[in-house]
KEDO-414964 format. One record per residue (C-alpha): residue number from 1; z, y, x. Coordinates in steps of 0.25 Angstrom, whole numbers, plus 5000, padded with zeros to 4 digits. Layout:
BEGIN
   num      w      v      u
   NUM      Z      Y      X
...
END
This chain:
BEGIN
   num      w      v      u
     1   4949   4947   4946
     2   4945   4952   4932
     3   4940   4966   4929
     4   4954   4971   4924
     5   4960   4965   4936
     6   4950   4972   4945
     7   4951   4985   4938
     8   4967   4984   4940
     9   4965   4981   4955
    10   4956   4993   4957
    11   4966   5002   4949
    12   4977   4997   4959
    13   4968   4999   4971
    14   4965   5013   4966
    15   4980   5016   4964
    16   4983   5011   4978
    17   4972   5020   4983
    18   4977   5032   4975
    19   4991   5030   4980
    20   4987   5029   4995
    21   4978   5042   4993
    22   4990   5050   4986
    23   5003   5045   4992
    24   4998   5039   5005
    25   4991   5052   5009
    26   5004   5059   5005
    27   5012   5050   5014
    28   5002   5052   5025
    29   5003   5067   5024
    30   5018   5066   5024
    31   5018   5058   5037
    32   5008   5068   5043
    33   5018   5080   5039
    34   5030   5072   5045
    35   5022   5071   5058
    36   5018   5085   5058
    37   5031   5091   5054
    38   5041   5080   5057
    39   5042   5070   5068
    40   5028   5067   5074
    41   5026   5054   5080
    42   5025   5055   5096
    43   5011   5059   5100
    44   5005   5060   5087
    45   4996   5072   5085
    46   4995   5080   5072
    47   4980   5077   5073
    48   4982   5062   5073
    49   4991   5063   5061
    50   4981   5072   5054
    51   4970   5062   5057
    52   4979   5050   5052
    53   4982   5058   5039
    54   4967   5061   5037
    55   4963   5047   5039
    56   4973   5042   5029
    57   4969   5051   5019
    58   4954   5047   5021
    59   4958   5032   5020
    60   4966   5034   5007
    61   4955   5042   5001
    62   4944   5031   5005
    63   4953   5020   5000
    64   4955   5027   4987
    65   4939   5029   4986
    66   4937   5014   4989
    67   4948   5010   4978
    68   4940   5017   4968
    69   4927   5010   4972
    70   4930   4995   4973
    71   4915   4993   4974
    72   4915   4999   4988
    73   4928   4991   4993
    74   4934   4980   4984
    75   4948   4983   4980
    76   4954   4971   4987
    77   4948   4975   5000
    78   4952   4990   4999
    79   4967   4985   4996
    80   4967   4976   5008
    81   4961   4987   5017
    82   4971   4997   5012
    83   4983   4987   5013
    84   4980   4986   5028
    85   4976   5001   5031
    86   4988   5008   5023
    87   4999   5002   5031
    88   4992   5003   5044
    89   4990   5018   5042
    90   5004   5020   5038
    91   5008   5013   5051
    92   4999   5023   5059
    93   5006   5034   5052
    94   5020   5028   5055
    95   5016   5027   5070
    96   5012   5041   5071
    97   5023   5047   5063
    98   5034   5044   5073
    99   5048   5046   5069
   100   5044   5050   5055
   101   5037   5036   5052
   102   5051   5031   5048
   103   5050   5039   5035
   104   5037   5032   5031
   105   5039   5018   5034
   106   5042   5014   5020
   107   5027   5017   5016
   108   5024   5004   5022
   109   5031   4998   5010
   110   5026   5008   5001
   111   5011   5005   5005
   112   5013   4990   5005
   113   5020   4989   4991
   114   5010   4999   4985
   115   4999   4988   4988
   116   5008   4977   4982
   117   5011   4984   4969
   118   4997   4990   4967
   119   4987   4980   4972
   120   4994   4966   4975
   121   5003   4959   4985
   122   4992   4954   4994
   123   4988   4969   4999
   124   5003   4972   4999
   125   5005   4961   5009
   126   4993   4965   5017
   127   4999   4979   5018
   128   5013   4973   5021
   129   5007   4966   5033
   130   5000   4978   5038
   131   5012   4987   5036
   132   5021   4978   5044
   133   5010   4977   5055
   134   5009   4992   5055
   135   5023   4995   5055
   136   5026   4985   5066
   137   5015   4992   5075
   138   5022   5005   5072
   139   5036   5000   5075
   140   5030   4994   5088
   141   5023   5006   5093
   142   5031   5018   5088
   143   5043   5023   5096
   144   5050   5028   5083
   145   5050   5014   5077
   146   5053   5007   5090
   147   5066   5015   5090
   148   5069   5010   5075
   149   5066   4995   5076
   150   5077   4992   5066
   151   5072   5002   5056
   152   5058   4996   5058
   153   5062   4982   5056
   154   5069   4985   5043
   155   5056   4992   5038
   156   5048   4980   5043
   157   5057   4971   5035
   158   5055   4979   5022
   159   5040   4979   5025
   160   5041   4963   5024
   161   5051   4961   5013
   162   5047   4972   5003
   163   5033   4969   5001
   164   5036   4954   5000
   165   5046   4957   4989
   166   5036   4966   4982
   167   5025   4956   4982
   168   5034   4946   4974
   169   5037   4957   4964
   170   5022   4960   4963
   171   5019   4945   4961
   172   5030   4945   4950
   173   5024   4957   4943
   174   5010   4952   4943
   175   5015   4938   4938
   176   5022   4945   4926
   177   5010   4954   4923
   178   5001   4942   4923
   179   5010   4934   4914
   180   5011   4946   4904
   181   4996   4948   4904
   182   4995   4933   4901
   183   5005   4934   4890
   184   4998   4946   4884
   185   4984   4939   4885
   186   4990   4926   4878
   187   4996   4935   4867
   188   4983   4942   4865
   189   4975   4929   4864
   190   4985   4923   4854
   191   4985   4935   4845
   192   4970   4935   4845
   193   4969   4920   4842
   194   4979   4922   4830
   195   4972   4934   4825
   196   4959   4926   4825
   197   4965   4914   4818
   198   4971   4924   4807
   199   4957   4930   4805
END
């Protein structure tokens, strides 16, 4: 990868980390508030939820710190690690949220597609696999989801189909961008050559 491509990749990784630190923490705080003031999960203590919230904020802050320091952890490695951890953390929240977890199931897709459009289809598919695995564990172990298997199946289907469709769109966008960049370079080279010949 050339320097320009490396810089763009680093900017995308930082953008993903910024989003996790801002929006992700906002979602985690919202889930915690729903637990405290809404419909808490069975047997879930406030201390456990507070610990999970603190752990997520620390994780998001560390990921942001590492994103700005690729010499500590390569961008590719950080992306793969976070593509695994993000959906697993969401799955833990989903399990402990109890009945209110149905409000937040769409964040699996939001997280997965965020990787796809910011950093590429490979990390998106990694996130997709772990989202499906995490959601399957939640469905198998949560009484809330055991009572709503049809709803769970419809969301699992979305977790399979939507990222696959998004991946095809990302590939087409990237191909169109590469073609446009190639055309722009060819035009610049032609103009430079004509200008040189005229001189």
